[in-house]
NUBASE-922684 format. One record per residue (C-alpha): residue number from 1; residue in three letters; x, y, z. Coordinates in steps of 0.1 Angstrom, whole numbers, always signed. Layout:
(NUM "Ala" (X Y Z)) ...
// end
This chain:
(1 "Unk" (-366 -223 +205)) (2 "Unk" (-349 -203 +176)) (3 "Unk" (-351 -221 +140)) (4 "Unk" (-323 -210 +113)) (5 "Unk" (-315 -218 +80)) (6 "Unk" (-284 -241 +76)) (7 "Unk" (-264 -252 +46)) (8 "Unk" (-263 -289 +50)) (9 "Unk" (-248 -299 +21)) (10 "Unk" (-238 -290 -20)) (11 "Unk" (-272 -273 -30)) (12 "Unk" (-289 -287 +3)) (13 "Unk" (-303 -265 +32)) (14 "Unk" (-328 -274 +61)) (15 "Unk" (-343 -256 +88)) (16 "Unk" (-325 -263 +124)) (17 "Unk" (-335 -258 +156)) (18 "Unk" (-306 -236 +179)) (19 "Unk" (-299 -228 +211)) (20 "Unk" (-302 -193 +224)) (21 "Unk" (-272 -186 +238)) (22 "Unk" (-273 -163 +274)) (23 "Unk" (-251 -140 +286)) (24 "Unk" (-253 -106 +305)) (25 "Unk" (-240 -87 +271)) (26 "Unk" (-264 -103 +250)) (27 "Unk" (-296 -88 +237)) (28 "Unk" (-321 -106 +221)) (29 "Unk" (-333 -98 +189)) (30 "Unk" (-369 -108 +168)) (31 "Unk" (-363 -111 +131)) (32 "Unk" (-389 -91 +107)) (33 "Unk" (-369 -94 +78)) (34 "Unk" (-336 -110 +62)) (35 "Unk" (-325 -105 +28)) (36 "Unk" (-308 -133 +2)) (37 "Unk" (-278 -117 -12)) (38 "Unk" (-277 -143 -40)) (39 "Unk" (-244 -140 -62)) (40 "Unk" (-225 -146 -26)) (41 "Unk" (-252 -171 -12)) (42 "Unk" (-253 -192 -44)) (43 "Unk" (-216 -196 -39)) (44 "Unk" (-223 -210 -6)) (45 "Unk" (-247 -230 -17)) (46 "Unk" (-232 -244 -41)) (47 "Unk" (-197 -252 -23)) (48 "Unk" (-181 -230 -44)) (49 "Unk" (-159 -210 -15)) (50 "Unk" (-124 -217 -25)) (51 "Unk" (-104 -231 +5)) (52 "Unk" (-80 -203 +11)) (53 "Unk" (-110 -179 +14)) (54 "Unk" (-126 -199 +40)) (55 "Unk" (-117 -176 +70)) (56 "Unk" (-120 -145 +51)) (57 "Unk" (-153 -158 +39)) (58 "Unk" (-164 -163 +73)) (59 "Unk" (-198 -136 +85)) (60 "Unk" (-196 -121 +118)) (61 "Unk" (-223 -144 +134)) (62 "Unk" (-213 -176 +107)) (63 "Unk" (-220 -208 +125)) (64 "Unk" (-200 -240 +110)) (65 "Unk" (-174 -242 +85)) (66 "Unk" (-168 -241 +46)) (67 "Unk" (-180 -258 +25)) (68 "Unk" (-207 -274 +51)) (69 "Unk" (-228 -276 +70)) (70 "Unk" (-228 -239 +78)) (71 "Unk" (-254 -210 +86)) (72 "Unk" (-245 -184 +64)) (73 "Unk" (-264 -148 +54)) (74 "Unk" (-256 -111 +64)) (75 "Unk" (-287 -90 +64)) (76 "Unk" (-311 -94 +92)) (77 "Unk" (-335 -64 +104)) (78 "Unk" (-351 -72 +139)) (79 "Unk" (-367 -57 +165)) (80 "Unk" (-344 -59 +197)) (81 "Unk" (-364 -76 +228)) (82 "Unk" (-345 -67 +260)) (83 "Unk" (-323 -45 +271)) (84 "Unk" (-321 -9 +272)) (85 "Unk" (-329 -7 +232)) (86 "Unk" (-361 -31 +236)) (87 "Unk" (-384 -21 +211)) (88 "Unk" (-360 -4 +188)) (89 "Unk" (-356 -19 +151)) (90 "Unk" (-323 -27 +143)) (91 "Unk" (-299 -41 +115)) (92 "Unk" (-274 -70 +122)) (93 "Unk" (-250 -90 +102)) (94 "Unk" (-268 -123 +108)) (95 "Unk" (-279 -151 +90)) (96 "Unk" (-317 -160 +81)) (97 "Unk" (-331 -171 +119)) (98 "Unk" (-362 -162 +133)) (99 "Unk" (-346 -152 +173)) (100 "Unk" (-309 -148 +179)) (101 "Unk" (-289 -131 +208)) (102 "Unk" (-262 -107 +199)) (103 "Unk" (-239 -80 +219)) (104 "Unk" (-255 -50 +215)) (105 "Unk" (-228 -32 +203)) (106 "Unk" (-234 -53 +169)) (107 "Unk" (-268 -36 +164)) (108 "Unk" (-273 -7 +144)) (109 "Unk" (-311 +12 +152)) (110 "Unk" (-324 +23 +119)) (111 "Unk" (-329 +54 +110)) (112 "Unk" (-365 +67 +120)) (113 "Unk" (-375 +71 +84)) (114 "Unk" (-365 +38 +70)) (115 "Unk" (-387 +13 +68)) (116 "Unk" (-375 -19 +79)) (117 "Unk" (-386 -37 +51)) (118 "Unk" (-359 -23 +28)) (119 "Unk" (-332 -22 +55)) (120 "Unk" (-323 -55 +42)) (121 "Unk" (-303 -38 +17)) (122 "Unk" (-280 -22 +43)) (123 "Unk" (-252 -46 +35)) (124 "Unk" (-257 -45 -4)) (125 "Unk" (-254 -5 +2)) (126 "Unk" (-224 -11 +20)) (127 "Unk" (-207 -27 -4)) (128 "Unk" (-216 -2 -31)) (129 "Unk" (-203 +27 -9)) (130 "Unk" (-172 +7 -8)) (131 "Unk" (-168 +3 -44)) (132 "Unk" (-176 +39 -50)) (133 "Unk" (-150 +51 -28)) (134 "Unk" (-123 +24 -45)) (135 "Unk" (-135 +40 -79)) (136 "Unk" (-126 +74 -69)) (137 "Unk" (-158 +86 -91)) (138 "Unk" (-158 +124 -88)) (139 "Unk" (-182 +149 -107)) (140 "Unk" (-185 +154 -141)) (141 "Unk" (-169 +114 -148)) (142 "Unk" (-182 +93 -175)) (143 "Unk" (-194 +60 -155)) (144 "Unk" (-205 +29 -166)) (145 "Unk" (-214 +4 -140)) (146 "Unk" (-216 -32 -160)) (147 "Unk" (-242 -56 -141)) (148 "Unk" (-279 -47 -129)) (149 "Unk" (-279 -68 -99)) (150 "Unk" (-283 -54 -67)) (151 "Unk" (-250 -40 -59)) (152 "Unk" (-242 -26 -95)) (153 "Unk" (-276 -9 -95)) (154 "Unk" (-267 +9 -61)) (155 "Unk" (-232 +21 -74)) (156 "Unk" (-250 +35 -104)) (157 "Unk" (-275 +51 -79)) (158 "Unk" (-246 +66 -60)) (159 "Unk" (-228 +76 -87)) (160 "Unk" (-257 +93 -104)) (161 "Unk" (-260 +116 -75)) (162 "Unk" (-223 +126 -80)) (163 "Unk" (-229 +164 -96)) (164 "Unk" (-222 +163 -134)) (165 "Unk" (-217 +122 -141)) (166 "Unk" (-230 +108 -170)) (167 "Unk" (-238 +75 -157)) (168 "Unk" (-249 +45 -176)) (169 "Unk" (-264 +11 -162)) (170 "Unk" (-254 -15 -185)) (171 "Unk" (-266 -54 -186)) (172 "Unk" (-272 -79 -217)) (173 "Unk" (-309 -87 -201)) (174 "Unk" (-334 -61 -215)) (175 "Unk" (-355 -62 -182)) (176 "Unk" (-333 -46 -163)) (177 "Unk" (-344 -12 -179)) (178 "Unk" (-375 -13 -160)) (179 "Unk" (-354 -11 -125)) (180 "Unk" (-330 +17 -145)) (181 "Unk" (-359 +35 -153)) (182 "Unk" (-374 +32 -120)) (183 "Unk" (-340 +45 -105)) (184 "Unk" (-340 +74 -129)) (185 "Unk" (-305 +62 -146)) (186 "Unk" (-300 +55 -179)) (187 "Unk" (-293 +22 -193)) (188 "Unk" (-279 +1 -225)) (189 "Unk" (-269 -34 -233)) (190 "Unk" (-235 -21 -241)) (191 "Unk" (-212 +5 -223)) (192 "Unk" (-203 +36 -237)) (193 "Unk" (-169 +44 -249)) (194 "Unk" (-140 +65 -238)) (195 "Unk" (-154 +59 -199)) (196 "Unk" (-135 +76 -174)) (197 "Unk" (-145 +50 -146)) (198 "Unk" (-157 +13 -154)) (199 "Unk" (-176 -5 -124)) (200 "Unk" (-177 -45 -131)) (201 "Unk" (-207 -60 -113)) (202 "Unk" (-217 -92 -135)) (203 "Unk" (-195 -119 -124)) (204 "Unk" (-188 -125 -158)) (205 "Unk" (-160 -131 -181)) (206 "Unk" (-181 -110 -210)) (207 "Unk" (-186 -83 -187)) (208 "Unk" (-153 -78 -172)) (209 "Unk" (-141 -77 -210)) (210 "Unk" (-165 -50 -217)) (211 "Unk" (-155 -32 -187)) (212 "Unk" (-118 -31 -198)) (213 "Unk" (-129 -22 -233)) (214 "Unk" (-152 +9 -225)) (215 "Unk" (-123 +23 -206)) (216 "Unk" (-104 +55 -217)) (217 "Unk" (-72 +63 -218)) (218 "Unk" (-57 +64 -180)) (219 "Unk" (-93 +51 -165)) (220 "Unk" (-99 +33 -134)) (221 "Unk" (-119 -3 -137)) (222 "Unk" (-130 -16 -106)) (223 "Unk" (-138 -54 -105)) (224 "Unk" (-165 -56 -78)) (225 "Unk" (-178 -94 -86)) (226 "Unk" (-166 -120 -65)) (227 "Unk" (-160 -155 -89)) (228 "Unk" (-156 -180 -57)) (229 "Unk" (-133 -207 -75)) (230 "Unk" (-142 -197 -110)) (231 "Unk" (-111 -186 -136)) (232 "Unk" (-116 -157 -153)) (233 "Unk" (-109 -151 -187)) (234 "Unk" (-96 -120 -198)) (235 "Unk" (-79 -103 -230)) (236 "Unk" (-53 -74 -222)) (237 "Unk" (-40 -68 -254)) (238 "Unk" (-48 -42 -277)) (239 "Unk" (-45 -8 -260)) (240 "Unk" (-47 -19 -228)) (241 "Unk" (-11 -13 -218)) (242 "Unk" (-7 +21 -241)) (243 "Unk" (-37 +34 -225)) (244 "Unk" (-26 +30 -187)) (245 "Unk" (-59 +14 -176)) (246 "Unk" (-58 +1 -141)) (247 "Unk" (-80 -24 -130)) (248 "Unk" (-89 -23 -91)) (249 "Unk" (-102 -50 -72)) (250 "Unk" (-126 -40 -44)) (251 "Unk" (-141 -59 -11)) (252 "Unk" (-167 -50 +13)) (253 "Unk" (-143 -67 +41)) (254 "Unk" (-117 -36 +42)) (255 "Unk" (-123 +2 +37)) (256 "Unk" (-103 +19 +13)) (257 "Unk" (-68 +31 +27)) (258 "Unk" (-71 +67 +24)) (259 "Unk" (-108 +65 +41)) (260 "Unk" (-96 +42 +71)) (261 "Unk" (-79 +68 +89)) (262 "Unk" (-117 +86 +95)) (263 "Unk" (-140 +55 +88)) (264 "Unk" (-147 +24 +103)) (265 "Unk" (-175 -4 +97)) (266 "Unk" (-200 +11 +120)) (267 "Unk" (-195 +46 +106)) (268 "Unk" (-201 +31 +74)) (269 "Unk" (-232 +8 +79)) (270 "Unk" (-247 +38 +97)) (271 "Unk" (-246 +60 +63)) (272 "Unk" (-255 +27 +41)) (273 "Unk" (-290 +30 +63)) (274 "Unk" (-291 +69 +59)) (275 "Unk" (-288 +65 +24)) (276 "Unk" (-314 +36 +21)) (277 "Unk" (-338 +60 +37)) (278 "Unk" (-335 +88 +14)) (279 "Unk" (-350 +74 -16)) (280 "Unk" (-380 +50 -17)) (281 "Unk" (-370 +40 -52)) (282 "Unk" (-348 +17 -40)) (283 "Unk" (-377 -6 -29)) (284 "Unk" (-372 -15 -66)) (285 "Unk" (-342 -37 -55)) (286 "Unk" (-366 -61 -38)) (287 "Unk" (-377 -85 -61)) (288 "Unk" (-398 -107 -38)) (289 "Unk" (-409 -116 -4)) (290 "Unk" (-414 -150 +7)) (291 "Unk" (-420 -163 +44)) (292 "Unk" (-395 -178 +64)) (293 "Unk" (-410 -209 +72)) (294 "Unk" (-411 -225 +36)) (295 "Unk" (-371 -213 +33)) (296 "Unk" (-360 -249 +34)) (297 "Unk" (-382 -255 +4)) (298 "Unk" (-376 -223 -18)) (299 "Unk" (-340 -214 -12)) (300 "Unk" (-328 -234 -46)) (301 "Unk" (-352 -218 -64)) (302 "Unk" (-349 -184 -56)) (303 "Unk" (-311 -186 -61)) (304 "Unk" (-312 -201 -97)) (305 "Unk" (-339 -175 -105)) (306 "Unk" (-320 -152 -126)) (307 "Unk" (-344 -126 -122)) (308 "Unk" (-336 -120 -85)) (309 "Unk" (-325 -92 -72)) (310 "Unk" (-327 -90 -36)) (311 "Unk" (-355 -117 -22)) (312 "Unk" (-369 -107 +9)) (313 "Unk" (-378 -132 +39)) (314 "Unk" (-406 -125 +60)) (315 "Unk" (-405 -137 +95)) (316 "Unk" (-444 -127 +102)) (317 "Unk" (-474 -149 +102)) (318 "Unk" (-487 -133 +68)) (319 "Unk" (-466 -121 +42)) (320 "Unk" (-475 -90 +13)) (321 "Unk" (-456 -83 -19)) (322 "Unk" (-437 -72 -36)) 
// end
């Protein structure tokens, strides 16, 4: 029988056996890797999803209901085990589970040049792509990305590939400089002044305030963090109104209105996978790899470790780093 990770209570989890659904339209998948999205999964693990967001926060293949018990996750890479695409490696927005069955349409085959072990970053790359669309970053812009977690680093990586941009990845943790260097992006502990675009992804009051403070006149500030049920303190005095600053929310659950006529979720995911295949340096966003067999014992420690970027779970009998 398949086995899955369930959040069974506040800061509690367990591996549970599952029934594999059957149906003519379902395709079986054997998981190779899944990825832990530390920010969102920490809020779920802590039972901090606001009641008003219980439905909007549901994952495509979530089981149970918030706050718990709930089976949650959205970065699964596996080998298709049945159907016409049998043997292909595909990405699915599915929780941490070793074998599952979904409609064929829910599976996106990986590009041939994308290593399956890196493809666990696909949902994060989708989020970053959506954020950069919301930011309307353009050639020549001075851009600060505040918060060098996975999503922030991917936003900076995308922005740095727009011709003529001056991108700075900002984090109060000096250890993140190594990540920025591996991605070939300038790093700083404080953002530069007079930015055209400021993207905030640190999930902290101080980080959001620094985004506001570094924005130049008529600049665009994109709030990419999600705080769950935590209130946020922000000073909007000083030059905020005189500078006519814009604060824009970004959320991966919807595509920006100006792109919606031509982009759907399937096209966006396919592009995210293509982008991941384009640069081996993106492997730097994988902090560590550990086995699925001990995930119930390891999960709390993984989420609590501030050094964690994307933690990869391997479903193979043996696991090799990083």
